[in-house]
C-alpha positions as CSV (number, residue, x, y, z in Angstrom):
1,M,0.0,0.0,0.0
2,T,1.3,3.5,-0.9
3,D,0.1,4.9,2.4
4,Q,2.4,2.5,4.3
5,A,5.4,3.4,2.2
6,P,7.8,5.9,3.8
7,S,7.4,9.4,2.7
8,L,9.8,10.4,-0.1
9,K,9.9,14.1,0.8
10,E,10.6,13.2,4.5
11,A,13.4,10.9,3.6
12,Y,15.1,13.8,1.7
13,A,14.0,16.7,3.9
14,S,17.4,17.4,5.2
15,R,19.0,17.1,1.7
16,F,16.9,18.8,-0.9
17,R,13.2,19.1,-2.0
18,V,11.7,16.4,-4.0
19,G,9.2,17.7,-6.6
20,A,6.8,16.5,-9.4
21,A,5.5,18.1,-12.5
22,V,1.8,18.4,-12.2
23,N,-1.2,19.6,-14.2
24,A,-4.7,20.7,-13.4
25,A,-5.9,17.1,-13.5
26,T,-3.2,15.3,-11.5
27,V,-3.4,17.7,-8.6
28,H,-6.7,15.9,-8.1
29,T,-6.1,12.3,-9.5
30,H,-2.8,12.0,-7.9
31,A,-3.3,14.2,-4.7
32,H,-2.6,11.5,-2.4
33,L,0.8,10.8,-3.8
34,L,1.7,14.5,-4.0
35,A,0.6,15.3,-0.6
36,R,2.5,12.4,1.0
37,H,5.7,12.2,-1.1
38,F,6.6,15.6,-2.7
39,S,7.5,19.0,-1.3
40,S,7.7,20.8,-4.6
41,V,5.5,21.2,-7.8
42,T,6.1,22.5,-11.2
43,P,3.2,23.2,-13.6
44,E,3.8,21.0,-16.6
45,N,2.2,23.3,-19.2
46,E,-0.3,25.5,-17.4
47,M,2.2,28.5,-17.0
48,K,3.4,28.3,-20.6
49,W,2.6,31.3,-22.8
50,E,0.0,29.5,-25.1
51,R,-2.0,28.5,-22.0
52,I,-1.7,31.4,-19.8
53,H,-1.7,34.2,-22.3
54,P,-3.4,32.7,-25.4
55,A,-4.4,36.1,-27.0
56,E,-2.8,39.6,-26.7
57,D,-5.5,40.9,-24.3
58,T,-6.4,37.6,-22.7
59,Y,-4.8,36.0,-19.6
60,S,-6.1,32.7,-18.4
61,F,-4.8,32.0,-14.9
62,S,-7.4,29.6,-13.6
63,A,-5.6,26.3,-14.4
64,A,-2.3,27.3,-13.0
65,D,-4.0,28.9,-10.0
66,Q,-5.4,25.4,-9.0
67,I,-1.8,24.1,-8.9
68,V,-0.6,27.1,-6.8
69,L,-3.6,26.7,-4.5
70,F,-2.9,23.0,-4.1
71,A,0.7,23.8,-3.3
72,R,-0.2,26.4,-0.8
73,D,-2.7,24.1,0.9
74,H,0.0,21.4,1.3
75,G,2.9,23.6,2.1
76,M,4.7,22.9,-1.2
77,F,7.4,25.0,-3.0
78,V,6.3,26.2,-6.5
79,R,8.6,26.4,-9.5
80,G,7.3,28.6,-12.2
81,H,7.7,27.1,-15.6
82,T,8.4,28.8,-18.1
83,L,8.5,32.4,-19.3
84,V,10.4,32.4,-22.6
85,W,10.6,29.4,-24.9
86,H,10.7,28.8,-28.6
87,N,7.9,26.2,-28.3
88,Q,4.4,26.7,-26.9
89,T,4.4,30.4,-27.7
90,P,1.5,31.7,-29.9
91,S,2.4,33.1,-33.2
92,W,0.7,36.4,-32.5
93,V,3.5,37.4,-30.2
94,F,5.8,37.8,-33.2
95,L,3.2,39.3,-35.7
96,D,1.8,42.8,-36.2
97,S,-1.8,43.6,-36.9
98,L,-1.3,42.7,-40.6
99,G,0.1,39.3,-39.9
100,Q,3.6,40.5,-40.8
101,P,6.8,40.1,-38.6
102,A,6.3,42.5,-35.8
103,P,9.0,45.1,-35.1
104,A,11.4,44.5,-32.3
105,K,9.9,47.2,-30.1
106,L,6.5,45.5,-30.3
107,V,7.7,42.1,-29.4
108,E,9.8,43.6,-26.6
109,A,6.7,45.4,-25.2
110,R,4.8,42.2,-25.3
111,L,7.5,40.4,-23.5
112,E,7.8,43.0,-20.9
113,Q,3.9,42.9,-20.3
114,H,3.7,39.2,-20.2
115,I,6.5,38.8,-17.7
116,A,5.2,41.5,-15.5
117,E,1.6,40.1,-15.6
118,V,2.6,36.5,-14.9
119,V,5.4,36.8,-12.5
120,G,3.4,39.6,-10.8
121,H,0.4,37.4,-10.5
122,Y,2.4,34.7,-8.8
123,R,4.7,37.0,-6.8
124,G,5.3,35.4,-3.4
125,A,3.7,32.1,-4.5
126,A,6.1,31.0,-7.2
127,L,9.4,31.3,-5.5
128,C,11.6,30.5,-8.5
129,W,11.1,30.7,-12.3
130,D,12.6,28.9,-15.3
131,V,13.0,32.1,-17.0
132,V,14.5,31.1,-20.3
133,N,14.1,27.5,-21.6
134,E,16.3,25.7,-24.1
135,A,17.9,28.7,-25.8
136,V,21.2,26.7,-26.9
137,I,21.6,24.6,-29.9
138,D,22.4,20.9,-29.5
139,Q,25.0,20.5,-32.1
140,G,26.6,22.0,-35.2
141,D,28.0,25.5,-35.6
142,G,27.0,28.4,-33.5
143,W,25.8,28.9,-30.0
144,L,22.2,30.0,-29.6
145,R,19.1,28.4,-31.2
146,P,17.6,30.3,-34.1
147,S,14.3,30.9,-32.4
148,P,11.5,33.3,-33.1
149,W,12.7,35.2,-30.0
150,R,16.1,35.6,-31.3
151,Q,15.0,36.4,-34.7
152,A,12.8,39.3,-33.3
153,L,15.0,40.6,-30.5
154,G,18.6,39.4,-31.2
155,D,20.8,37.6,-28.7
156,D,19.9,40.0,-26.0
157,Y,16.5,38.6,-25.5
158,I,17.8,36.2,-22.8
159,E,19.3,38.9,-20.7
160,M,16.2,41.1,-21.3
161,A,14.0,38.2,-19.8
162,F,15.9,37.8,-16.8
163,R,16.1,41.5,-16.0
164,L,12.4,41.8,-16.5
165,A,11.6,38.8,-14.3
166,H,13.8,40.3,-11.5
167,Q,12.0,43.6,-11.8
168,A,8.6,41.8,-11.5
169,D,9.6,39.8,-8.4
170,P,13.0,40.8,-6.9
171,D,12.8,38.0,-4.5
172,A,12.3,35.1,-6.8
173,L,15.2,32.8,-7.9
174,L,15.7,32.9,-11.6
175,F,16.9,29.8,-13.6
176,Y,18.1,29.0,-17.1
177,N,16.7,25.6,-18.0
178,D,17.8,23.1,-20.6
179,Y,17.9,19.5,-21.8
180,N,21.0,17.4,-23.0
181,E,22.7,19.7,-20.5
182,T,25.4,17.1,-19.6
183,K,26.5,16.3,-23.2
184,P,30.0,18.0,-23.4
185,D,29.3,20.1,-26.5
186,K,26.0,21.4,-25.3
187,R,27.3,21.7,-21.8
188,D,30.0,24.0,-22.9
189,R,27.6,26.1,-24.9
190,I,25.3,26.5,-21.8
191,L,28.4,27.4,-19.7
192,R,29.3,30.0,-22.2
193,L,25.8,31.5,-22.0
194,L,25.8,31.5,-18.2
195,E,29.3,33.0,-17.9
196,H,28.2,35.7,-20.4
197,L,25.1,36.5,-18.4
198,L,27.0,36.6,-15.1
199,D,29.8,38.8,-16.6
200,R,27.1,41.3,-17.6
201,G,25.6,41.3,-14.0
202,V,22.3,39.6,-15.2
203,P,20.2,38.3,-12.3
204,V,20.5,34.6,-13.0
205,H,20.7,32.5,-9.8
206,G,20.7,29.0,-11.1
207,V,20.7,26.5,-13.8
208,G,18.0,23.9,-14.4
209,L,19.2,20.4,-15.3
210,Q,16.3,18.8,-17.0
211,M,17.8,15.2,-16.8
212,H,15.4,13.5,-19.2
213,V,17.6,10.4,-19.3
214,S,17.5,6.6,-20.2
215,L,18.6,3.5,-18.5
216,D,22.2,3.7,-19.7
217,D,22.6,7.3,-21.3
218,P,24.2,9.6,-20.4
219,P,26.8,7.9,-18.1
220,I,26.9,9.0,-14.5
221,E,30.5,10.2,-14.9
222,E,29.4,12.7,-17.7
223,M,26.6,14.0,-15.6
224,E,28.9,14.4,-12.5
225,E,31.4,16.5,-14.6
226,A,28.7,18.7,-15.8
227,I,27.4,19.2,-12.3
228,E,30.9,20.1,-11.1
229,R,31.3,22.6,-14.0
230,Y,27.9,24.3,-13.4
231,R,28.3,24.5,-9.7
232,A,31.8,26.1,-10.1
233,L,30.0,29.2,-11.4
234,G,28.5,29.7,-8.1
235,L,25.0,29.0,-9.2
236,R,22.4,26.9,-7.4
237,L,21.3,23.7,-9.2
238,H,17.9,22.3,-9.7
239,V,17.2,19.0,-11.4
240,T,14.0,20.2,-13.1
241,E,12.5,17.4,-15.3
242,L,13.9,14.0,-14.2
243,D,12.6,10.8,-15.7
244,V,14.2,7.7,-16.9
245,S,12.9,6.1,-20.1
246,V,13.2,2.4,-20.4
247,Y,14.0,2.7,-24.0
248,P,17.3,3.7,-25.5
249,W,17.3,7.0,-27.5
250,V,17.9,6.4,-31.2
251,H,19.6,9.6,-32.5
252,E,19.8,8.5,-36.3
253,P,16.7,9.5,-38.2
254,D,16.8,6.5,-40.5
255,R,16.9,4.0,-37.7
256,P,13.6,3.0,-36.0
257,Q,13.0,3.5,-32.3
258,A,12.8,0.5,-30.1
259,P,9.4,-1.3,-30.0
260,A,7.2,-1.4,-26.9
261,R,8.1,-4.1,-24.4
262,P,6.5,-5.3,-21.1
263,Y,7.6,-3.9,-17.8
264,D,9.1,-7.1,-16.4
265,D,11.5,-7.9,-13.5
266,E,14.5,-7.2,-15.6
267,L,13.3,-3.8,-16.5
268,A,12.3,-3.0,-12.9
269,E,15.7,-3.9,-11.6
270,R,17.5,-1.8,-14.3
271,L,15.3,1.2,-13.6
272,A,15.9,0.8,-9.8
273,A,19.6,0.6,-10.3
274,R,19.6,3.8,-12.5
275,Y,17.5,5.8,-10.0
276,E,19.7,4.6,-7.2
277,A,22.8,5.9,-9.1
278,L,21.2,9.2,-10.0
279,F,20.1,10.0,-6.4
280,A,23.5,9.0,-5.2
281,L,25.0,11.5,-7.5
282,Y,22.6,14.2,-6.3
283,L,23.4,13.4,-2.7
284,R,27.1,13.8,-3.5
285,H,26.3,17.4,-4.6
286,Q,23.5,18.2,-2.1
287,D,25.3,21.3,-1.0
288,A,24.6,22.8,-4.4
289,I,21.3,21.0,-5.4
290,D,18.2,22.5,-3.8
291,N,15.5,20.7,-5.6
292,V,15.1,17.4,-7.6
293,T,11.8,17.3,-9.6
294,L,10.5,14.4,-11.4
295,W,8.6,15.0,-14.7
296,G,5.4,13.6,-13.6
297,V,3.9,11.7,-10.5
298,A,3.2,8.2,-11.7
299,D,3.5,6.0,-14.8
300,D,-0.3,6.3,-15.7
301,S,0.3,10.0,-16.7
302,T,3.7,10.6,-18.4
303,W,4.7,12.5,-21.5
304,R,7.1,9.6,-22.3
305,D,4.2,7.5,-23.5
306,D,4.0,9.8,-26.5
307,F,7.6,10.9,-27.1
308,P,9.4,10.1,-29.2
309,V,7.0,7.3,-30.2
310,K,3.4,8.1,-29.9
311,G,1.4,5.5,-27.9
312,R,4.4,3.5,-26.9
313,K,4.0,2.8,-23.1
314,D,7.0,3.8,-20.9
315,W,7.6,3.4,-17.3
316,P,9.9,6.3,-16.3
317,L,8.8,7.3,-12.8
318,L,8.9,6.0,-9.2
319,F,5.2,5.0,-8.9
320,D,3.5,2.6,-11.3
321,V,0.2,2.9,-13.2
322,H,-1.8,1.9,-10.0
323,H,0.2,4.6,-8.0
324,R,2.1,1.9,-6.1
325,P,5.8,2.4,-5.2
326,K,8.1,0.6,-7.6
327,E,11.4,-1.0,-6.7
328,A,13.1,2.3,-7.8
329,F,11.2,4.1,-5.1
330,W,12.4,1.9,-2.5
331,R,16.1,2.1,-3.6
332,V,15.8,6.0,-3.6
333,V,14.3,6.1,-0.1
334,R,16.7,3.5,1.4
335,L,19.6,5.6,-0.2
336,A,18.5,8.6,1.9
337,Q,18.2,6.5,5.0
338,N,21.8,5.2,4.9
């Protein structure tokens, strides 16, 4: 029984917060797990631009408010996610009244208003924000992603977003968040961006390490080296989107992804060993890591079921489809108790 399992958040209370990504549905359907096991929540989509600011003169806070109220009622930390991203931003943000590319001053004014409204609405409730999400390219030549934001405002849009967020809530902790953040080439690009921001006195307080990983990749050694490099900048670290796919990631577009397979004892053991190694890594760096958030609550509601193969069942979290703790859960809890 889940209620008889030790509390995950209590096991790690003296180390770091343990969080989960939630939505307006799972704060109800998974409320028992959230209340007992998690001390932090991140809205999965409800604070992204397309949901919270779908039209120029329209803000829709109700879904995100449900999450914030749930967190308040259960004494949970709220991570705001995310203010500036190339995905899930409506096209109107970058267009003028004639449907043509908007001038920079108009896009800048919209960005300023959006951040002021959203961060201001949750001031004192969302205590940190993923301000800019995934602005660095994965591979190839160059540095920053050629996003609509960069096209409209140039490279300075990142600095602009952080300064606007700080202005809207001077007490909030502000993070840059990205994936593949431990891969050496991308890690070095992220470090270059962070060093540039810090050199310019930009109010960036931490780096969000998404940690969407698989059973074998990336290796722990690569992740540890990245953590050591990021923390050397003096920034706080949050693991922001942790999950462990049971399928290997196939990078070559001409090779098929792995087919679905049953969650058997072998997979359960491999997943448990992987989570144990990950949390051992986080514990080694607990003086720099404040928060470890899993991207979901239980296996019955995970984005991994649709990515990269739509409808392929995955089992990436600590609780199964029936909300029961998996062997991975027990390994993670025992690790904290040692």
